[in-house]
MIDO-508537 format. One record per residue (C-alpha): residue in three letters; z, x, y. Coordinates in nm, 2 decimals, padded with zeros to 4 digits. Layout:
    aa       zz       xx       yy
   ALA        Z        X        Y
...
This chain:
    aa       zz       xx       yy
   MET    02.07   -01.08   -00.71
   SER    02.07   -01.16   -00.34
   LEU    01.85   -00.99   -00.09
   ARG    02.17   -00.84    00.07
   GLU    02.27   -00.69   -00.27
   LYS    01.91   -00.58   -00.35
   TYR    01.88   -00.37   -00.04
   GLY    02.24   -00.24   -00.03
   ILE    02.35   -00.42    00.29
   PRO    02.73   -00.44    00.31
   SER    02.88   -00.79    00.32
   ASN    03.08   -00.70    00.63
   ALA    02.78   -00.55    00.83
   VAL    02.73   -00.65    01.19
   ILE    02.37   -00.65    01.31
   THR    02.27   -00.71    01.67
   ILE    01.93   -00.84    01.78
   ALA    01.80   -00.70    02.12
   GLY    01.49   -00.75    02.33
   THR    01.36   -00.90    02.64
   VAL    01.33   -01.27    02.70
   GLY    01.07   -01.44    02.48
   VAL    01.06   -01.19    02.19
   GLY    01.22   -01.43    01.94
   LYS    01.58   -01.30    01.92
   SER    01.72   -01.64    01.82
   THR    01.46   -01.69    01.55
   MET    01.53   -01.35    01.40
   THR    01.90   -01.41    01.42
   LYS    01.87   -01.73    01.22
   GLY    01.62   -01.59    00.97
   LEU    01.83   -01.28    00.89
   ALA    02.15   -01.48    00.87
   ASN    02.00   -01.73    00.63
   ALA    01.85   -01.46    00.41
   LEU    02.17   -01.24    00.40
   GLY    02.43   -01.52    00.39
   PHE    02.58   -01.40    00.72
   ARG    02.73   -01.59    01.01
   THR    02.55   -01.61    01.35
   SER    02.66   -01.53    01.70
   PHE    02.44   -01.68    01.97
   GLU    02.42   -01.62    02.34
   LYS    02.57   -01.92    02.52
   VAL    02.29   -02.01    02.76
   ASP    02.34   -02.38    02.80
   THR    02.71   -02.35    02.89
   ASN    02.67   -02.07    03.14
   PRO    02.79   -02.19    03.48
   TYR    02.60   -01.93    03.67
   LEU    02.25   -01.91    03.51
   ASP    02.07   -02.18    03.71
   LYS    02.23   -02.07    04.03
   PHE    02.13   -01.71    03.95
   TYR    01.76   -01.79    03.91
   GLN    01.77   -01.96    04.25
   ASP    01.94   -01.68    04.43
   PHE    01.96   -01.34    04.26
   GLU    02.15   -01.17    04.54
   ARG    02.42   -01.43    04.56
   TRP    02.50   -01.47    04.19
   SER    02.40   -01.15    04.01
   PHE    02.75   -01.00    04.01
   HIS    02.91   -01.33    03.90
   LEU    02.66   -01.36    03.62
   GLN    02.71   -01.01    03.48
   ILE    03.09   -01.04    03.49
   TYR    03.06   -01.37    03.30
   PHE    02.83   -01.22    03.04
   LEU    03.05   -00.91    02.99
   ALA    03.36   -01.13    02.94
   GLU    03.19   -01.37    02.70
   ARG    03.02   -01.09    02.49
   PHE    03.34   -00.89    02.47
   LYS    03.53   -01.19    02.34
   GLU    03.25   -01.26    02.09
   GLN    03.24   -00.90    01.97
   LYS    03.62   -00.90    01.92
   LYS    03.59   -01.23    01.73
   ILE    03.32   -01.10    01.50
   PHE    03.52   -00.80    01.39
   GLU    03.84   -01.01    01.35
   TYR    03.64   -01.22    01.10
   GLY    03.56   -00.90    00.91
   GLY    03.19   -00.87    00.98
   GLY    02.90   -01.03    00.80
   PHE    02.73   -01.14    01.13
   ILE    02.39   -01.14    01.30
   GLN    02.43   -01.13    01.67
   ASP    02.18   -01.27    01.93
   ARG    02.16   -01.01    02.21
   SER    02.38   -00.71    02.26
   ILE    02.65   -00.63    02.51
   TYR    02.48   -00.31    02.60
   GLU    02.18   -00.47    02.76
   ASP    02.38   -00.62    03.04
   THR    02.47   -00.29    03.20
   GLY    02.17   -00.08    03.08
   ILE    01.91   -00.33    03.21
   PHE    02.03   -00.63    03.41
   ALA    02.30   -00.50    03.63
   LYS    02.12   -00.17    03.69
   MET    01.80   -00.36    03.78
   HIS    01.97   -00.58    04.03
   TYR    02.15   -00.28    04.19
   GLU    01.83   -00.08    04.22
   LYS    01.63   -00.38    04.36
   GLY    01.90   -00.46    04.61
   THR    02.02   -00.79    04.47
   MET    02.36   -00.64    04.37
   THR    02.57   -00.44    04.62
   GLU    02.68   -00.08    04.54
   VAL    03.04   -00.19    04.55
   ASP    02.97   -00.48    04.30
   TYR    02.77   -00.25    04.07
   THR    03.03    00.02    04.07
   THR    03.30   -00.24    03.99
   TYR    03.09   -00.38    03.71
   THR    02.99   -00.05    03.55
   SER    03.35    00.08    03.57
   LEU    03.48   -00.23    03.39
   PHE    03.20   -00.21    03.13
   ASP    03.28    00.16    03.05
   ALA    03.65    00.09    03.02
   MET    03.59   -00.21    02.79
   VAL    03.29   -00.10    02.58
   MET    03.20    00.26    02.59
   THR    03.50    00.39    02.41
   PRO    03.57    00.49    02.04
   TYR    03.79    00.19    02.01
   PHE    03.52   -00.07    02.07
   PRO    03.37   -00.21    01.75
   HIS    03.00   -00.11    01.78
   PRO    02.74   -00.28    01.55
   ASP    02.62   -00.12    01.23
   LEU    02.26   -00.16    01.35
   LEU    02.07   -00.28    01.65
   ILE    01.73   -00.44    01.58
   TYR    01.50   -00.41    01.88
   LEU    01.22   -00.66    01.90
   GLU    00.93   -00.53    02.10
   GLY    00.58   -00.65    02.21
   SER    00.33   -00.63    02.49
   ILE    00.40   -00.80    02.82
   ASP    00.11   -01.04    02.76
   ASP    00.26   -01.15    02.43
   ILE    00.60   -01.20    02.58
   LEU    00.47   -01.40    02.88
   ASP    00.28   -01.63    02.64
   ARG    00.60   -01.69    02.44
   ILE    00.80   -01.77    02.76
   LYS    00.53   -02.02    02.86
   GLU    00.53   -02.18    02.52
   ARG    00.91   -02.25    02.51
   GLY    00.89   -02.40    02.86
   ARG    01.24   -02.35    03.00
   PRO    01.21   -02.47    03.37
   MET    01.42   -02.19    03.52
   GLU    01.20   -01.93    03.34
   GLN    00.88   -02.10    03.44
   GLN    00.98   -02.08    03.81
   THR    01.06   -01.71    03.79
   PRO    00.79   -01.48    03.92
   ILE    00.58   -01.29    03.66
   GLU    00.67   -00.97    03.84
   TYR    01.04   -01.02    03.73
   TRP    00.94   -01.04    03.36
   GLU    00.72   -00.73    03.40
   GLU    01.00   -00.54    03.55
   MET    01.24   -00.65    03.27
   HIS    00.98   -00.55    03.01
   HIS    00.95   -00.20    03.15
   ARG    01.33   -00.16    03.18
   TYR    01.38   -00.27    02.83
   GLU    01.14   -00.01    02.70
   THR    01.31    00.26    02.90
   TRP    01.66    00.15    02.79
   ILE    01.59    00.15    02.42
   ASP    01.43    00.49    02.44
   ASN    01.76    00.63    02.56
   PHE    02.00    00.41    02.36
   HIS    02.24    00.59    02.13
   ALA    02.55    00.37    02.08
   CYS    02.44    00.27    01.73
   PRO    02.14    00.31    01.49
   VAL    01.82    00.13    01.61
   LEU    01.54   -00.04    01.41
   ARG    01.24   -00.12    01.62
   LEU    01.02   -00.42    01.51
   ASN    00.69   -00.53    01.67
   ILE    00.68   -00.90    01.71
   ASN    00.32   -00.92    01.59
   GLU    00.39   -00.77    01.25
   TYR    00.58   -01.07    01.11
   ASP    00.61   -01.44    01.15
   ILE    00.94   -01.58    01.02
   LEU    00.86   -01.94    01.13
   GLU    00.53   -01.96    00.94
   ASP    00.59   -01.72    00.66
   GLN    00.94   -01.71    00.53
   ALA    00.85   -01.43    00.28
   SER    00.80   -01.19    00.58
   ILE    01.18   -01.16    00.62
   GLU    01.22   -00.95    00.30
   PRO    01.03   -00.64    00.43
   ILE    01.25   -00.66    00.74
   ILE    01.57   -00.68    00.52
   GLU    01.44   -00.38    00.32
   LYS    01.42   -00.18    00.65
   VAL    01.76   -00.30    00.76
   GLY    01.91   -00.18    00.43
   ARG    01.75    00.16    00.46
   PHE    01.87    00.21    00.82
   ILE    02.23    00.10    00.75
   THR    02.27    00.31    00.43
   ASN    02.11    00.62    00.58
   LYS    02.27    00.60    00.93
   SER    02.41    00.91    01.08
   THR    02.71    00.96    01.30
   VAL    02.64    00.81    01.65
   LYS    02.79    00.96    01.96
   ILE    02.92    00.73    02.24
């Protein structure tokens, strides 16, 4: 019997991994997909035409970046459900408006007109009963010190050049966002309580929790 069958996870389930930069979303996505026999859906960082420009000039490129992410994530979400589920998704569409766009607006690096345009478009596309929301959102959380250590370890140049204050701001906003998130069921996992890379057996307790959350989920209001 497979782990998916053992813990009653539907073969067409869609599970989204969320969390701030450095928490290990890609590692969790790969680990769960391999263990469950699911496909993966990854954030397209390397082909993003705005990301490097954005890190150099937040004010100039924040709106462009958010619109690009919204379009790409919407297309990916549509593709996932057209396939019929059975996916682990790296990063959710909800984080863009709930954290990033809101942060740039409040900090003055996105104009009020751009922010209103973006949020209106997001609500029309995503926050409706017709949008295919995931069966479960897994939120990876950890202390800001742990996250900064992980960002340093992976060594992406554009992240190394970003002020620590930016990551601290993001960490705080993620915690506030997840406390108020209700679009689908949420399973919170602390990044210090497992190590998929060094201990592959640590994935099964996570899958057990996933099965419990999916099979016991209640109706979620948009």
